[in-house]
C-alpha positions in Angstrom: 20.2 -18.8 47.4 17.1 -19.6 45.8 18.4 -22.9 44.3 19.8 -23.9 47.9 16.1 -23.2 49.1 14.6 -25.3 46.5 17.2 -27.9 47.0 16.4 -28.1 50.8 12.5 -28.2 50.0 12.9 -31.1 47.5 14.6 -33.0 50.3 11.8 -32.1 52.8 9.1 -33.6 50.4 11.1 -36.8 49.8 8.9 -39.5 51.1 12.1 -41.3 52.1 12.9 -38.8 54.9 11.5 -39.0 58.3 9.2 -36.4 59.6 11.7 -34.7 61.9 14.1 -34.4 58.9 11.5 -33.1 56.7 10.7 -30.2 59.2 14.4 -29.5 59.7 14.9 -29.1 55.8 12.0 -26.8 55.7 13.2 -24.8 58.7 16.3 -24.3 57.2 14.7 -23.2 53.8 12.5 -20.5 55.6 15.7 -19.4 57.6 17.7 -18.7 54.5 14.9 -16.9 52.9 14.4 -14.5 55.9 18.1 -13.9 56.3 18.3 -12.9 52.7 15.3 -10.5 53.0 16.8 -8.8 55.9 20.2 -8.6 54.2 18.9 -7.1 51.2 17.0 -4.6 53.2 20.3 -3.6 54.9 21.8 -3.2 51.7 19.2 -1.0 50.3 19.4 1.2 53.4 23.2 1.4 53.4 23.0 2.6 49.8 20.3 5.0 50.3 17.8 3.4 47.9 14.1 3.4 48.3 12.2 0.5 49.7 11.6 -2.6 47.5 8.3 -2.5 45.4 5.1 -4.1 46.7 3.3 -6.3 44.2 0.9 -9.3 44.4 1.0 -13.0 44.0 -1.8 -15.3 43.1 -1.7 -18.8 44.7 -4.2 -21.7 43.7 -5.8 -23.3 46.8 -7.6 -26.6 46.4 -11.2 -27.1 47.6 -10.8 -30.9 47.5 -12.8 -32.7 50.5 -14.7 -29.3 51.2 -11.5 -28.1 53.1 -10.8 -25.3 50.9 -11.9 -22.6 53.7 -9.7 -24.3 56.1 -6.7 -24.3 53.7 -7.1 -20.4 52.8 -7.4 -19.7 56.4 -4.1 -21.4 57.1 -2.0 -20.1 54.3 -3.2 -16.6 54.7 -2.1 -16.9 58.2 1.4 -17.8 57.0 1.4 -15.0 54.5 0.5 -12.6 57.1 3.6 -13.7 59.0 5.7 -12.5 56.3 4.2 -9.1 56.6 1.8 -9.7 53.6 -2.1 -9.2 53.4 -4.5 -11.5 51.5 -7.8 -11.6 49.9 -9.5 -14.8 48.5 -11.5 -15.1 45.3 -14.1 -18.1 45.0 -14.0 -19.1 48.7 -17.3 -21.1 48.5 -18.1 -24.3 50.5 -17.7 -26.3 47.2 -14.8 -28.4 46.3 -13.7 -26.0 43.6 -10.3 -24.4 43.5 -10.1 -20.9 44.9 -7.3 -18.1 44.6 -5.5 -16.7 47.4 -4.3 -13.2 46.4 -1.3 -12.1 48.4 0.0 -8.4 48.6 3.4 -8.1 50.0 7.2 -6.9 49.1 8.9 -8.5 46.5 11.3 -10.4 48.8 8.3 -11.7 50.9 6.4 -12.9 48.0 9.8 -14.6 46.6 9.7 -16.4 49.8 6.1 -17.5 49.6 6.3 -18.7 46.0 8.9 -21.2 47.1 7.8 -22.2 50.6 3.9 -22.2 50.4 3.7 -25.2 47.8 6.0 -27.1 50.2 4.4 -26.3 53.4 1.0 -27.0 51.7 2.3 -30.4 50.7 3.5 -31.2 54.3 0.5 -29.9 55.9 -1.9 -32.0 53.9 0.1 -35.1 54.4 0.3 -34.5 58.0 -3.4 -34.0 58.1 -4.3 -37.1 56.1 -2.0 -39.2 58.2 -3.2 -37.8 61.6 -7.1 -37.9 60.5 -6.5 -41.4 59.4 -5.3 -42.4 62.7 -7.9 -40.6 64.5 -10.5 -42.6 62.8 -8.9 -46.0 63.2 -8.9 -45.1 67.0 -12.5 -44.4 67.0 -13.5 -47.6 65.3 -11.8 -49.6 68.0 -13.7 -47.7 70.7 -17.1 -47.9 69.1 -19.0 -49.2 66.4 -19.8 -46.0 64.4 -21.5 -46.1 60.9 -19.7 -45.0 57.8 -21.6 -41.5 57.8 -20.7 -40.7 61.3 -17.2 -41.5 60.6 -16.9 -39.6 57.5 -18.4 -36.3 59.2 -16.0 -36.9 62.2 -13.0 -37.1 59.7 -13.9 -33.8 57.9 -14.4 -32.0 61.1 -11.0 -33.2 62.5 -9.4 -32.6 59.2 -10.5 -28.9 58.8 -9.6 -28.2 62.5 -6.3 -29.7 62.0 -5.3 -27.7 58.7 -6.3 -24.3 60.3 -4.2 -25.0 63.5 -1.4 -26.2 61.5 -1.3 -23.0 59.6 -1.6 -20.9 62.8 1.2 -22.7 64.5 3.7 -22.2 61.5 2.8 -18.7 61.2 3.3 -18.2 65.0 6.7 -19.8 64.5 7.7 -17.6 61.5 6.7 -14.6 63.5 8.7 -15.6 66.4 11.9 -16.6 64.1 11.6 -13.0 62.2 11.4 -11.1 65.5 14.4 -13.0 66.8 16.4 -12.6 63.7 15.7 -8.8 63.7 16.8 -8.6 67.2 20.1 -10.6 66.6 20.9 -8.1 63.7 20.3 -5.0 65.9 22.4 -6.6 68.7 25.3 -7.4 66.2 25.2 -3.7 65.1 25.3 -2.6 68.7 28.2 -4.7 69.8 30.4 -3.8 66.7 29.6 0.0 67.0 32.3 0.1 69.6 34.9 -1.2 67.3 35.5 2.2 65.2 34.1 3.5 62.0 33.2 0.0 60.3 31.2 -1.0 63.4 29.2 2.4 63.1 28.6 1.4 59.6 27.1 -1.8 60.6 25.1 -0.3 63.1 23.8 2.3 60.9 23.0 -0.5 58.4 21.1 -2.6 61.0 19.1 0.5 62.1 18.2 1.1 58.6 17.2 -2.3 57.9 14.7 -2.1 60.8 13.3 1.1 59.5 12.8 -0.3 56.2 11.2 -3.6 57.3 8.8 -1.6 59.6 7.8 0.6 56.9 7.1 -2.3 54.5 4.2 -3.2 56.8 2.5 0.2 56.3 3.4 0.2 52.5 1.9 -3.3 52.0 -1.3 -2.1 54.2 -1.8 1.0 52.1 -1.2 -1.0 48.7 -3.7 -3.6 49.8 -6.5 -1.1 50.7 -5.9 0.6 47.4 -6.3 -2.7 45.4 -9.4 -4.0 47.3 -11.1 -0.9 48.8 -14.5 -2.8 49.4 -13.3 -6.0 50.4 -15.9 -8.1 52.4 -14.7 -10.0 55.5 -14.3 -13.7 55.3 -16.9 -15.5 57.0 -15.4 -17.6 60.1 -15.2 -21.2 59.8 -17.8 -22.9 61.9 -16.5 -26.1 62.0 -14.4 -26.9 65.2 -12.8 -30.1 66.5 -10.8 -29.8 69.6 -8.8 -32.9 69.2 -8.1 -31.9 65.6 -7.0 -28.4 66.4 -4.6 -29.7 69.1 -3.1 -32.2 66.7 -2.8 -29.6 64.1 -1.2 -27.1 66.2 1.2 -29.8 67.9 2.3 -30.7 64.3 2.8 -27.1 63.2 4.9 -26.3 66.1 7.1 -29.1 65.3 7.8 -27.2 62.0 10.6 -25.6 64.1 11.1 -22.4 61.9 13.6 -20.8 64.1 17.2 -19.6 64.3 19.8 -22.2 64.6 17.9 -25.3 63.0 20.5 -27.6 61.7 19.4 -29.6 58.6 20.5 -33.0 60.2 18.7 -32.0 63.5 15.3 -33.5 64.5 12.4 -30.9 64.9 12.0 -30.5 68.6 9.7 -27.7 69.4 9.3 -25.4 72.5 5.9 -27.0 72.9 7.4 -30.4 72.8 9.9 -29.3 75.4 7.3 -28.2 77.5 5.3 -31.4 77.2 
């Protein structure tokens, strides 16, 4: 399963594919990882085993361009969508690398180890392209000096990255909620078919209990690891157009049920528009 996911992400990162194809490959990879995690929870519940372990994963985050804080905000939100909690080390305004420390269940961290590098690559590529387009449009409208354009680009880029991460996290949360409901509905409908159906229903209910308990176990483990953690200062930079563009592109990641690999990414937001 991991190899299938990595294969999908390699295709998503291929410069030759279109933006919609890249989003569809990433969506399918996220779907596989989430389905696998829920299936594992069901199997453990059915065997009467204890929940999987809670551990940590350190993910390096680039500070290039002074956008490190925005990247941390985006990626921490995606980690939270998988039921994890995060702390950050070295999160200054400098262009240096910092470390996002993610605490979560083993399966959630397995998913993030595979998905975060790919999502980061796509987020940065999308931010660079959109920021470049935004600055080019400004040049046509007015005769801005180089310093003004540089400041404008930085503000746009940071807001884009934060919004992209927020939108992707939002999609993951929606997808996981629908998938859990789908499993519960399957168990309920099959319970009328006899003993095997009752076992399926019990397994589904057991998985739901395990997954909900995981949230509490992760929170307790995180608080034990970081009992005196200082809150991260909010990012002061906000660019309305950058945030809007990042949110729209993040929603197009289409991390939901039923995404086919050959299908273009048409999000709920795009449909409303």
